[in-house]
C-alpha positions in Angstrom: 101.0 4.7 5.1 103.8 4.7 7.7 102.1 4.2 11.1 103.8 4.5 14.5 102.0 3.3 17.6 102.8 4.3 21.1 101.6 1.9 23.8 101.5 -1.0 21.3 102.0 -3.6 24.1 98.7 -2.7 25.8 95.2 -4.0 25.4 94.1 -1.6 22.7 97.6 -1.1 21.3 97.8 -4.8 20.4 94.5 -4.5 18.5 95.8 -1.5 16.6 98.9 -3.4 15.8 96.8 -6.1 14.3 95.1 -3.5 12.2 98.5 -2.0 11.1 100.9 -5.0 11.4 103.8 -3.1 9.8 103.6 -0.2 12.3 106.6 1.0 14.2 106.2 0.2 17.9 108.7 2.1 20.0 109.0 1.4 23.7 109.5 4.9 25.0 107.8 7.0 27.6 105.5 9.4 25.8 106.1 12.0 28.5 109.9 12.0 27.6 110.1 14.7 25.0 113.7 13.9 24.0 112.9 10.3 23.3 109.6 11.0 21.5 111.4 13.6 19.3 114.1 11.0 18.5 111.6 8.4 17.5 109.6 10.8 15.3 112.8 12.0 13.5 114.1 8.5 13.0 110.9 6.9 11.6 109.2 9.9 10.1 105.6 8.5 10.4 102.6 9.6 8.4 100.4 8.8 11.3 101.0 8.4 15.1 98.5 6.5 17.2 98.7 7.1 21.0 97.4 4.0 22.9 99.5 4.8 25.9 97.8 5.8 29.1 96.9 4.7 32.7 93.5 3.1 33.4 94.6 1.2 36.5 94.7 -2.4 37.4 92.3 -4.0 38.1 90.3 -0.8 37.7 90.5 3.0 38.0 90.6 2.8 41.8 94.4 2.2 41.3 94.7 5.7 40.0 93.6 7.1 43.3 96.8 5.9 45.0 99.0 6.5 42.0 98.2 10.0 41.0 101.7 11.0 39.7 101.9 8.0 37.4 98.4 8.6 36.2 99.1 12.3 35.5 102.4 11.5 33.8 100.7 9.1 31.3 97.3 10.7 30.8 98.2 14.4 30.7 101.9 15.1 30.3 102.4 12.4 27.7 99.7 13.6 25.3 101.0 17.2 25.8 104.4 16.0 24.6 102.9 14.3 21.6 100.8 17.4 20.8 104.0 19.6 20.8 106.4 17.2 19.0 103.9 16.0 16.4 102.9 19.6 15.9 106.4 20.7 15.3 106.8 18.1 12.5 103.2 18.5 11.1 102.5 14.9 11.8 98.9 13.7 11.9 98.2 11.9 15.1 95.4 10.0 16.9 94.8 10.1 20.6 92.8 7.2 22.0 90.9 8.9 24.7 87.7 8.2 26.6 84.1 9.2 27.1 84.3 8.4 30.8 84.4 12.2 31.6 80.6 12.6 31.8 77.8 11.7 34.2 74.1 11.9 33.4 71.0 10.1 32.6 70.0 8.7 29.2 67.6 11.4 28.2 70.2 13.6 26.5 73.3 11.8 25.1 76.5 13.8 25.4 77.9 15.2 22.2 81.5 16.1 21.4 80.8 19.8 22.2 79.7 19.1 25.8 82.3 19.9 28.4 83.3 17.1 30.8 81.1 17.2 34.0 82.3 14.1 35.9 85.1 14.5 38.5 84.3 11.5 40.7 87.7 9.8 40.0 91.2 11.0 39.5 91.4 9.0 36.3 88.4 10.8 34.8 89.7 14.2 36.0 93.0 13.6 34.1 91.2 12.4 31.0 88.8 15.3 31.2 91.6 17.9 31.4 93.5 16.5 28.4 90.3 16.1 26.4 89.5 19.8 26.7 93.1 20.8 25.9 93.1 18.8 22.7 89.8 20.5 21.8 91.8 23.7 21.5 93.9 21.9 18.8 91.2 20.3 16.8 92.9 20.7 13.5 96.0 18.8 14.7 94.7 15.6 16.3 91.9 13.1 16.1 90.6 12.5 19.6 88.9 9.1 19.8 86.5 8.9 22.7 85.7 5.3 23.4 83.8 3.8 26.3 83.9 0.5 28.2 85.8 -1.4 25.4 84.9 -5.1 25.0 85.6 -8.0 22.8 85.0 -11.7 22.5 88.1 -12.9 24.3 89.1 -13.8 27.9 91.6 -10.9 28.0 91.6 -9.4 31.5 91.1 -6.0 30.1 87.9 -7.0 28.3 84.9 -5.4 30.0 83.0 -8.6 29.9 85.8 -10.5 31.5 86.1 -7.8 34.2 82.5 -7.7 35.2 82.2 -11.5 35.2 84.4 -11.5 38.2 82.0 -9.3 40.2 79.2 -10.7 42.3 77.3 -7.5 42.4 76.6 -5.3 39.3 75.0 -2.0 38.5 71.9 -1.9 36.3 72.8 1.6 34.9 73.0 1.8 31.1 76.2 3.1 29.5 77.6 3.5 26.0 80.2 0.9 25.0 82.7 0.3 22.3 83.0 -3.1 20.6 86.7 -3.3 19.6 86.3 -4.9 16.1 83.8 -2.1 15.3 86.1 0.5 17.0 89.1 -0.5 14.9 87.1 -0.2 11.6 85.7 3.1 12.6 89.1 4.6 13.6 90.7 3.3 10.4 87.9 5.0 8.4 88.5 8.3 10.2 92.3 8.0 9.7 91.7 7.5 6.0 89.7 10.7 5.9 92.4 12.5 8.0 89.6 13.5 10.3 90.5 15.7 13.3 88.8 16.8 16.5 86.8 14.7 19.0 84.7 11.8 17.9 82.5 9.6 20.2 83.3 6.1 18.8 80.7 4.0 20.5 78.1 1.4 19.4 74.6 2.8 19.1 72.4 2.1 22.1 73.4 1.4 25.7 73.6 -1.5 28.1 74.2 -2.1 31.8 76.7 -4.5 33.4 73.7 -6.3 34.9 72.1 -6.8 31.5 75.4 -8.0 30.0 75.8 -10.6 32.7 72.2 -11.7 32.2 73.1 -12.4 28.6 76.3 -14.0 29.7 74.3 -16.4 31.9 72.0 -17.1 28.9 74.7 -17.6 26.3 78.0 -18.6 28.0 77.5 -20.0 31.5 74.0 -20.9 32.9 75.6 -21.5 36.3 77.0 -17.9 36.6 75.6 -16.1 39.7 75.5 -12.4 40.5 73.1 -9.9 42.1 72.1 -6.3 41.7 74.3 -3.5 43.1 72.4 -0.3 43.9 74.0 3.0 43.0 73.9 4.1 46.6 75.9 1.0 47.6 78.7 1.6 45.1 81.0 3.1 47.8 81.0 -0.3 49.5 82.9 -1.9 46.7 84.7 1.0 44.9 87.1 3.7 46.1 86.4 6.1 43.3 83.2 7.1 41.7 82.2 5.7 38.3 81.2 7.6 35.2 77.8 6.6 33.9 76.7 8.2 30.7 75.5 7.7 27.1 77.4 9.3 24.3 75.9 10.5 21.0 77.4 8.8 17.9 75.7 11.2 15.5 79.0 13.0 14.5 80.5 9.6 13.6 77.4 8.7 11.6 77.6 12.0 9.7 81.1 11.0 8.5 79.5 7.9 7.0 81.0 5.6 9.6 78.6 3.2 11.3 78.9 0.7 14.1 76.4 -2.1 14.8 73.9 -1.8 17.7 75.5 -2.5 21.0 73.3 -5.4 22.0 74.1 -7.2 18.7 77.8 -6.6 19.3 77.6 -7.9 22.9 75.8 -11.0 21.7 78.5 -11.6 19.1 81.2 -11.3 21.7 79.4 -13.6 24.1 79.0 -16.2 21.3 82.8 -16.0 20.8 83.4 -16.5 24.5 81.1 -19.5 24.6 83.5 -21.3 22.1 86.6 -20.7 24.3 
């Protein structure tokens, strides 16, 4: 299988490259149709994986002040890939997000629910492209992950991020453990699955709960306190998506991911050794 990865230098791109070490990794702007077409015609991939996109550094607040760059990567780029891969009948995978919803945990969001969260420019761009790709479900696999984490000290790891905060929300969310995510996406690719899939570990956890386990497993001297939802504007420019996604569609494909707390504990045990 000839794999081509856009955005291979990024956090998730590096992981997908570890899964497909012989993949082609062009350094082109996915919003440049001429360059994308040239790459596809030169390498003729069987599968294209799009890991390119703007999430902001250190977080999505960055996107509020860099709207054009965010729009360029999160909307225009995937539209170019949709057209150029479509012209060549190339199967492609879009690494999207489930951070397009907001709601309590009583009814997990499914792949057929329309995005309802517009509290950040990042989520608005992701919500728009998510719905556009839904109109081309036979052409693209849309992987919706949430709050990706692993057992490393990488600055993009959710656990590393929240360990830097002194105040944390106790709102539960779906999350994606990267080792499980990679295996799940590979299984979907082997099946040539298309359409949207929520690729999250079953269950949900809050940042506050994760740091409680971090204190228990990694660093007993770590300190933090509770941040109430109403106080979030004190520390963040944009709103944050809080939601739980249903993984039933993934399960129906025979693809399973371990319970989220088990995955978090494994990641923390790895961090303890570093």
